C-alpha positions in Angstrom: 15.4 -7.6 -23.1 13.7 -4.9 -21.1 11.3 -5.9 -18.4 7.5 -5.7 -19.1 7.1 -4.3 -15.5 7.4 -0.7 -14.4 7.1 -0.1 -10.6 7.0 3.0 -8.5 7.0 2.3 -4.7 7.1 5.3 -2.4 6.9 5.4 1.4 4.4 7.9 2.7 4.5 7.9 6.5 4.4 4.2 7.5 2.6 3.2 4.3 4.3 2.1 1.1 2.2 3.1 -2.0 2.9 0.9 -5.0 2.0 1.7 -8.6 2.7 -0.9 -11.3 2.2 -1.0 -15.0 2.7 -4.3 -16.9 2.9 -4.5 -20.7 1.0 -7.6 -21.8 -1.6 -8.2 -24.6 -4.1 -9.8 -22.3 -5.9 -11.5 -25.2 -9.2 -13.0 -24.2 -9.5 -15.7 -26.9 -12.7 -14.1 -28.1 -11.3 -11.7 -30.6 -10.6 -12.4 -34.3 -7.8 -11.0 -36.4 -8.0 -9.3 -39.8 -8.3 -12.7 -41.5 -11.2 -13.8 -39.2 -9.2 -16.2 -37.2 -9.5 -16.3 -33.4 -6.6 -14.9 -31.5 -5.8 -17.5 -28.9 -6.2 -16.6 -25.2 -3.0 -15.2 -23.7 -3.3 -13.4 -20.4 -1.6 -13.0 -17.1 -2.9 -15.6 -14.6 -1.1 -14.5 -11.4 0.7 -11.4 -10.2 2.7 -11.4 -6.9 4.4 -8.7 -4.9 6.9 -9.8 -2.2 8.5 -7.7 0.5 11.0 -9.3 2.9 10.0 -12.8 1.9 6.3 -12.0 2.6 3.7 -11.8 -0.1 2.0 -8.4 0.3 -0.2 -8.6 -2.7 -1.4 -11.6 -4.8 -3.9 -11.5 -7.7 -5.3 -14.3 -9.7 -6.5 -12.9 -13.0 -8.6 -14.1 -15.9 -9.5 -12.8 -19.3 -11.5 -9.8 -17.9 -8.4 -7.8 -17.2 -7.5 -5.2 -19.8 -4.4 -4.9 -22.0 -1.3 -3.5 -20.2 -2.8 -3.8 -16.7 -2.2 -1.2 -14.0 -2.1 -2.2 -10.3 -2.1 0.2 -7.4 -2.1 -0.8 -3.7 -0.5 0.1 -0.3 0.9 -1.9 2.6 2.5 -1.2 6.0 5.8 -2.5 7.3 8.2 -1.2 4.7 11.1 1.2 5.0 13.0 3.4 2.5 15.5 1.3 0.7 13.7 -2.0 1.1 13.3 -4.2 -2.0 9.9 -5.1 -3.5 9.9 -8.0 -5.9 7.1 -8.1 -8.6 6.5 -11.2 -10.7 3.8 -12.5 -13.0 3.1 -15.8 -14.9 0.8 -16.0 -17.9 -1.4 -18.6 -19.5 1.4 -19.7 -21.9 3.8 -20.2 -19.1 5.8 -17.0 -19.7 7.1 -15.1 -16.7 8.7 -11.8 -15.8 9.9 -10.3 -12.6 11.5 -7.1 -11.4 12.9 -5.9 -8.1 12.2 -2.3 -7.2 13.6 -0.2 -4.3 11.1 1.6 -2.1 11.8 5.3 -2.2 
């Protein structure tokens, strides 16, 4: 199964610029389906980016984040060829992770 995560990490000077797109429904639990039944809440609760065993970005999310969230941030201390691990866990206990190489 393909990962739900797409990452682009590029070194610009001494700053690594990271762009990430995560495919996830991010259901709020407030929407009804065509039959009028509530679609249960199902959303990413935590996203983590780790570089050299150090967390460089951590986000705790709730239902206010839109479907297929996009994350962009930058950090110092990376070099070309370094690995950046991205992972998330959602409200139903599902997880996904991906390791990207900084270009």
